[in-house]
N, C-alpha and C positions, 0 to 999 in steps of 0.2 A: 686290470692289475696295475700296481704302481711301478713295475718294470718288467721287462721280458722275463719269461720263466726259464728258458733254456738258452745258454750261451754256447751255441754250437760253432764248430769250425775254428776254435782257438786253441792255441798252446798245446801242441803235442810234443812230447820229449823226443829225443833222437832215437835212432833205430835201436831195436831190442839188444842187439849184440853189443852195442856201445854202452848199454846201461846195466848189464849184469855185473854182479860184484866182482872185484878183482880177487886174484888168489890171495890166500891168507897172508903170505909173506909180503904182499904189496899193500896191505891195509894200513900200515903206518903212514900218516900224512907226509907228503913229500912235495917238493917244488916241481910244478908242472913246467914243461918246456915252453908253455904258452903263458906262464904266470904273469910276466910283465905286461901282457896285453889285457889282463882281467882286472877290474876294479878290486881294491883290497879292503878287507875289514880293518877298522881302526885298531892300531896296536895300543892306543891310549885307554881302551876300555877293557876291563878285566873279564876273562872267561876262565872257567875251571879246566885244569889239566890241558889236554890237547884239543879241546873243543873248537877253538878258533881255527886251528890248523885243519881239522876235519871238515869244517864248513868251507874254508877257503879252498880246500882240495876239490870239493864238489863244484864250487863256483868256477874254478879253473877248468875242470873236466867237462862240465855240462853247459856252461854259459855260452852264449853266442859269440863271445870274444875268442873262443878257441875253435880250431878246425876239427871237423869230424874225421873218422878213420879213412875216409876216401880222399881226403886232401882238399875237399871243397868246403864252402861255408854251410852251416846248418840251415835247413829250410824251415824248421819248426822251432818255436821258442820253448825252452824248458819251463816247467811249472814248479812253483813253490807254494805251499799252503800252510797257514798257521791258525791254530785256535786263537781266540781272542783273550777272554778273561783269565788273568793270572799267567798267561803265556806271553802276550805282548804288553799288557798293562797290569800293574799291580792292583789287586782287589777286583771285585766283580762289578763291571759297569752296568749290568742289568739290575743288580741289587741296588746300586747307587741311584739308578733311575727310579726304581720302585720307592726307595726311601724319599727321594725328592718329591715324587708324586704324592706320597702320604703326607708329607709336611706342607704341601700346597693344595691339598683337597682336589686331586685330579683323578681319583678313582670314581667311576660312575656306579651308582647302585644298580645291580642287575635285577631283572624281574624275579629271579630265583637263583640263589647261590649254586644250587644243584645243577642249574643249566650252564654254569661256566665250565664244567668238566664232566665228561661221561663217567669218570672214575671217582668223583667226589663222594665221600661217605655221608650217610644221613647224620652222623655225629658232627662232621665238619660243616654241613649245611646248617645244622641247628646252632652250632657255636658261632658261626659267622653272622647268622640272622639275628641272634640274641645280642651279639656284641655291637653290630653295626646298625641295628634297628630297622624299622620300616617307616619311620616318619618322613624320610626324604623321598620324594617322588622317584619312581623308576626312571633311570637315565640321567638323574641329577647327581652332582658331586656329593660324595660322602664327606662329612666333616672330620676326616681322620686327623687333622692337625690338632683338634681338641678332644676327639674321642680316642683315648689311648687304648681302650679295650679292643676297638675295631682294628686299629693299626697293628696291635699285638697279634690278633688272630690271623690277619693277612700275612704278616711276616713269619709266623710260626708254620702256617700251612705251606708257604713258599720255601722256607728254609729247612724245615725238619719233617715235612709231610705229616705233621701231627697237629692236633688242636692244642690250645693252651692247657687244656685239661689232660693232655697226654694220650688222647685217642687217635687212632689212625685216620688220616685225612683222605686217603685214597685206597680203593680196593677194586678187585676185578682182575681181568686178564689183560696183559699187554706183553709184547716182546721186549724183554729187558735189555736187549742189545740194539733196539731201534728207537726207544722212547723212554721217558720217565715223566709221569703225570705232573709233578711239581715244576718241571721245566716248561712243559707245554702250557701250564697254567698262567705263566707270565704274560704272553701276548693276549691270553683270554681275559686277564684282568683289565686290559686296556680296550676291550670291546666298546664300541660306541664313539671312540675317538677317530680322527682322521690320521693318516700317516704323517702329514706335516705337523700336526699337533704333537704326536709322539716324538718326532724328531726334535721339536723345540724343547720338550721336556728333557730329552737325552742331552741336548747341548747345555741346558741350564745345569743339569746334574754334573756333567763333565767339568764345566767351568768351576763350579763350586768345589768339586773334589780335587781338582788340580791346584786350586788356591789354598787348600787346607794343608797344615803342616804334616809332614811324614810321621806316621804313628798315631795321629789324632783319631779320636772316636767321637761318636755322638749317640744320644739315647733317644729311641723312638718307643714310646710306651715303656715296657720293661726290658726291651731289647737294647743291648749295646752293640753297635755296628761300626765298621770303619767309616771315618769321615773323609778320608783322603784317597787319592789315586795318583799314580804316576805312570807315564809311558817309560818302559825300560829303555835306557839309552843304548844298550847292546842290541836290543831287538830293532830299534829304529835304524841303527847303523846297518844291521844285517839286511833288513828289508830294502833300505836304500841301495846297498851294494848289490843285492840280487837284481834289483830293477835296472841298475846301471849295466849289469852283465847280461841283460837281455832276458831275464826270467819274467814270465807272467806270474805275478805274486798275488795271492788271494788270502782273505780271511774267511774261515769257515767256523761259525759259532753256533752253539746251541741256545743262544739268546734270541730276542726278538730282532728281526732284521732292521727296522728303522733305527733302533738303538745302536746296533753294531755299526751301521753305516755312518752314523754321526761320529761315533768315537774313532772309527778307523781313519777318518780324514786326518787325524793328528799324526799318523805315521805315513801319510802319502798314499793310502789305499782308497780308491774311489768306489762309488756305489756298485758299479758293474763287476767289481772284483771283491765284493763283500757278499757272502752267502750265509744266511741264518734262517731261523724259523720265519716262514713267509705266510702271513695271515691272508685269508680270503676276505676280500672287501665286498661290501654291499652298499650301493649308493655312495661310494667313496669312503665308507667307514669300516673300521676293523671289526670283524666278527669273531666268534669263538672258534670258527673253523680255520683250518690251515692246510696248505698244500702238502701232498704226500711226496713219494719218490719211487722211481722204478715202477713196479706193478702195484704199488699201494696208492690208491686214489686219495684225493683231498678228503679230510675227515676231521676228527677231533684231536689229532695229534698222534695217530698211530705210528707215523714215521716222521721223525724230525731229525735234524743234523746232530745226532747223538750216537756215539759209539759206531756201530756198523752203518748207521744213518749218515754219518759224515762221509764214509766211503761212497755211499750211494749218491749223495748230492754232488760230490766231486766227479764221479764217473758220468753222471747224467748232465750236469750243468757246465762242466768244463770240457769233458772229453766226448760228450754226445752219445753215451751208451744208453740204450733204451731198455725198458721193461725189466724183467727180473734179473737180467744180466748185470744191471747196474749195482746189484748187491754183491757181485763176485769180484775177486781180485783179478785185475786185468793183466795182460802181458806187459812187460816193462816199458815198451814204447807208448803205452797208454796209461802211465802212472806218473805221479808227481816225482820230481827229483829230490826235493827237500820238504820234509814235514815237521811241524813243531807243535808240541802240546804239553800239558801239565797234569793231565788226569786220565782216568780210564775212559772217560767220554771221548778221548782223542786217540786211543790206542790203535784202532784199526787203520785209520788213514795215515797216522804217523808210521806205522809198520809197513804200509804200502810204498813208502818213499824208496827210491832206488839209489839215492846218493847219500843223504844224511838224515837220520832220525833224531831230532833234537827233543829232549825231554827236560822240562824244569821240574825239579824235585819237590813235590808236595806230598810225598809218602803215599801215593795211590798205588795199590798192589799190582794190578796187571801190567800197567805201563812201566812200573819200576822193575818188575820181574824181567820183562823183555829188554829193558834198557841195560840192566846190569848183566844179563846173560849175554848180550851183544853177539848174537848168533852169526851175523854177517860182518862184524867188525866195523859197522857204520853207525852204531848208536852213540849219541853224545849226551850224557846225563850231566846236568848243570844245576847247582843250587839256585834258588830264587835270587835275583839280583838285589832285591830289597827285602830286608827282614827274612833271611833264609831260615828254614826250620832246623832244629837241633837234630843230631844223629838219632835215628830210630833204634831203640835198644834191642828189639827183637827182630829176627830175620823176617823178610816178606814170605808168607806161606805159599810160595809158588807151586810147590809139589802137591798141595792138597786143596786149597780153596782160594787161589788168586784169580781164578777166571770166573766171570759171571755168565751163566748159561742163559739162553733165551727165556726160560721159565723163571729166572731169578735165583735158582739154586747155584751153589758154588762148586767149583771143581778145579783140577790142576791146570796150570798154564802149559800149553804144548807148543813146540816149535812147528814149523811148516812140515817137517818130516814125521810128526806125530810123537816125537820123544818129549818126555816131561822135563820142564825146567826145574832144577833143584832150587830149594829155598835160597834166597839171596840176602846177603848182608848189605846194610845201607852204608855207602862210602863216599858219595859225592856231596861234600859239604864245604862251605867256605872256611 
């Protein structure tokens, strides 16, 4: 493997009693008696409402710069975890890497497109085969820089889970809170490459995107996609401040791990603190198989860091929880203190945070329902820092279909006590 699978023995938060939510009347952010000892978030960077104060309170309360309730120094480092794409960085770094690979002919022709994913439909196999052709030898680069039809089909399957003809690209059964085939398909697209090769592609894509003007776009086939990316200054400052305050700070992404690792270096997160989809290697090369989590073994992507899968990898790889227990919400002393995300793919682990649940508003229903409901007074909903979305005109359907069930059906979003969250109006905007 290209790095160790389980990171045991690191970063447990303080004792459970110190991590439970404060009484409702104490939820308003306040100055800690230890505040002057803790690194401070920059006041030059804009946050929505009281979000900076909420985050600073958690840094003051949970950081190793403060004393615990027994009067001694904390013996375990608190943990913070963040999604990557559109949470720490504007736009999707995985998609940027795919686009770069398509422009530079880095996708290798598979023996059969149907072998790239266990869920790929016959219609998708046919569309990809016809568009990309069979003239190129198996294992050789497809000329996607010149073959717009091939690039189009790949982007459509990845982005919309459909063919260019509008047919479904994936079918079958999967747990919709543990995986999604078009996400798992990304590392499968890079089968045949080595991890260092994929890291090099990610670096090249990153450098190109960071150099492009904010708001710029590019055309690949008939697809118009973002050409630029930026690290959010507020998130870089938050991560830096958390690290100074003694937090073990991780990236947990549903993208390919070598890609996430390369991009994460830009905010001071090293490889051992970056968790994403981890491909199984054979003779040093990426395969279409990937590691599982908990009681789910390695396979074709049945369990990836997606929705409940992000909780699983955090429990397993950070807190050392084994087997099917890794899928369960742990006691407060074995949970992250700060969690940040932007989409329903992040809702479970962000909800597990005991200090602050940070949400960037991209109008994703379940995480926005929980964020606006603010059941424990510790949710912090913030507009995107670059090109924030306009106000959503209709309420989020929290009471009826905001929650995605394991079978893919929709239902009401419920609090921990089982009560249904009422529909929520969109309100966190620049």
